[in-house]
Each structure stands twice: as C-alpha cells, then as structure tokens.
N, C-alpha and C positions, 0 to 999 in steps of 0.2 A: 504494500500500500504506500503510495507516494505521500510525502509530508511536505507541507509548505515551509518556506524559509525566507527570511529577510534578505533581500539582495545585498544589503550592506555587509552581511556576515559572510558572503561568498567571496572567496579569493579568485578574482577574475584574472586569467593569464594575461600578462602584459608583454608577451614575446614579440609581437609585431612592432611594438614601440621600442623595445630594447635593441633590436637588430640595427636600425640606423644609428643609434647612439654608439654601438660598438664599432661600426664602420667609421664613424666620425672620429672616434678616439684613435683608431689605427691610422687613418689618413692624416689626422692632425700630427701625430708623432712623425710620420714620414715627411709631412710638409715642413716641419721644423728642421728635420735633418737635411732636406734639400736646400732650405734657406741658409742653414749653417754652412753647407757645402759651397753655396754661391759666395758667401762671405769669405770663406777660407780661400777660395780660388782667387779672389782679388788680393787678399792680404798676403798670401804665399805665392804671389806671381813669380818672384825670382826663382823659387825652387821649381815651379812648374816649367818655366822657360829652360832651366838647366836640364830638367828631365826630358823635355822635348828635344833639346839639342843632342843629348846622348842617344835617345831613341832613333832620331833621324840619321845621326852619324852611323849607327849600327846598320840601318837599312841601306844607306848610301854605300857603305863599305862592301856590301854583298851584291850590289846591283850596278852601281855606276863605276866609271873607270877610276883607277888609282885607289889609294887608301883614304879612309875617312876617320876622323876622330873629333871629339868635342872638348872644349875647355870652357867651363861655366856655360854661358848661353851662346857660345860661338861654335859653329860647325866648320871644320876644315875638311875639304874634300878634293879629290883628284890629286892627292899628294903622291909624288913619285911617278906621275904619268904625264909629265909636261907642266903646264901652267897650273899651280895650286890656287884654290879659291877658298874664300871664307864667307860664311853667312852668319849674321847675327840675328837671333830670335829676339826681336824688340817687344816692348810691352803691347803695342798695337797689333803686332803680328802673332802674338801668343794665343794658344787655344784657350787660355784663361778668359780672354775677352769674350769668347763665344760661349764658353761653358757657364759663365756667371748668369747671363740673362735666361738661358735655357733652364738651368737649375732653379733659378728664382721663380720662373713661370710655373715649372712643375710643382714647386713648393706651394705656390698660391692655389693651384688646382687641387692639390691634396688637402689643403686646409679648408677648402670649400665643403668637403665632405659629401658631395653629391655624386661623385664619380667612383665606381667600384675600383678598389685598389688593384684587383686582378687585371683590370683593363688599363689603368693609368700607369702602373709600374713598368710594364713592358714598353709602353709608349715613351715614358721618360728616359729609360735606359737606351732605347733606340735613338731618340733625339740627341742624347749626349754623344752616342757613338758616331752619329752622322756628322756632327760638327767637328769632332776630333779627326775623323777620316778625311773630311774635306780639307781641313787645314793641313794635314799631313800630305795630302795629294798636292797641295799648292807648294809646300816645301820641296817635294820631289820634282815638280815641274820646273821650279826656279833653278834648282841645282843642275838638272839635266840640261836646261837651256843655257845656263851659264857655262857649262863645260863645252857645249857645242858652238855657241855664238858669242861667248864673252859677255861684255857689259850690255850689249844690245839684247841678248837673250834674257839677261837678268831683268832689264827694264820692261821687256815685253810680258814676261810671266808675272813679275811682281806687281806691276801697276795695272795690267789689263786682264789677261786670261786667267791668271791665278786668282785674282780678286773675284772674277765672275764665278769661279768654282766655289769659293768660300761663301759668297752671297747666296748661290743656289743651295748649298748645303744648309745654311742657316735658315733659309725660307722653308726648305723641306723639313727641317727639324720642328719649326713652328707648326707646320701643317700637321705633322704627326701628333703633336700634343693637342692641337685644336680638334682633330678628328676623334681623338680618344675622349675629349671633354664633351662631345655631342652626345646627349642622352638619346638612346634609341629605344623606342617602345617595343615590347614583345608583341609581334604581330599576331600570333595565334591567340594570345590572351585577349588582345583587342577585338579579334573576330568573335571569340566566344562571348565577350561582353555585349557586342553588338547583337548577336543572336538572341541572348537572354532579354535584351531590351525590347527586341521586336516581338 
C-alpha cells in the first residue's frame, strides 16, 4: 500500500545540476594553467629562444649543408661547407610571441566552462603545435634560402614568404580553437524532441 509523503522530506537527485559544475571546475583549472603558460612564455622568452635555436640547429645539422650549432639564441649553420651563416632568434621572431596569444585564448575558452574539455583540449594542443611548426618551417626556409642565395635569400624568406607561413599558421590555429568553441547541438536528440512536440 502506497503512503503519502511530504515533498520537502524527499531527497531529490541533483545530478543534472552537478555535472556542469564539475565540468566548470575542471575547465577552470585548465584555463588557469593555460593562462599561466601564456604568462611564462612571455617572461621566459630568453630561455624559449635559446631552446628554439638549439632545436633548429639540430634539424639544420641533419638536413642542410655543413655543420650547425647554436650559442644562446644564435644559430650557426653551413659551417665547414663554404660560407658560414648565423641566424639570431629575436624576440619578435620567437615562437613565444605566437604561443602566448594562443595559450591565452585557450585559457579564456576553458574558463568559460561551456565547452567540453574533451573537445577543447585536443583543439588547444593542436593550435599550439600548429604555431610552433609554422615558425619552425619559417626558420628552415630562411636558413635554406640563405645558404642558396645569401642575403637576398634571407630577405626574401624572412620578410615575405616566411612571414606568410607564420601568419597562415597563426590564423589556422585561431580557426581550430574557434571551431572547437562552437556549440553543436545533438541532432538526433533535437529530432526526437521535435517528434514529441508534434
């Protein structure tokens, strides 16, 4: 036999309300981490430039002519194979300049708490990888052109073609983040709701 009860005494599950709160906390922590990474990228720019110089010198040494090595933020390449050249990784050319706004934007999107972490995290990592690879491609293009055509090759790649590669990569990274931020409705659920309404 069923007994009546006061609704105020019944513990109503609050699961649906707790789920967004948990997502917001997880996204909030990741957002703070990405914002902290953006800050570190700017404050530790000297170390990032030195790391970039070392990494690119390693790549040049295995692909381009002559030997390559780095000293702080300067890359020496084509050593022992004719005319040696040097490239300095300046503050404006460093990947830190590209990583900072991308990481900051990703951090803001995480803090919004409306985008699933499972969708935003891969997009954020992909965007960071895109800007790093595009800048590394520019370094390689500059060094290769410098070995082939000297100062003219440097000017061509550094001021024109190489810059277009970096700009294209930066825009592509922004698009990746924006696409991840777009909320997509579940079409089957929307269709079921439409059928019930009708």
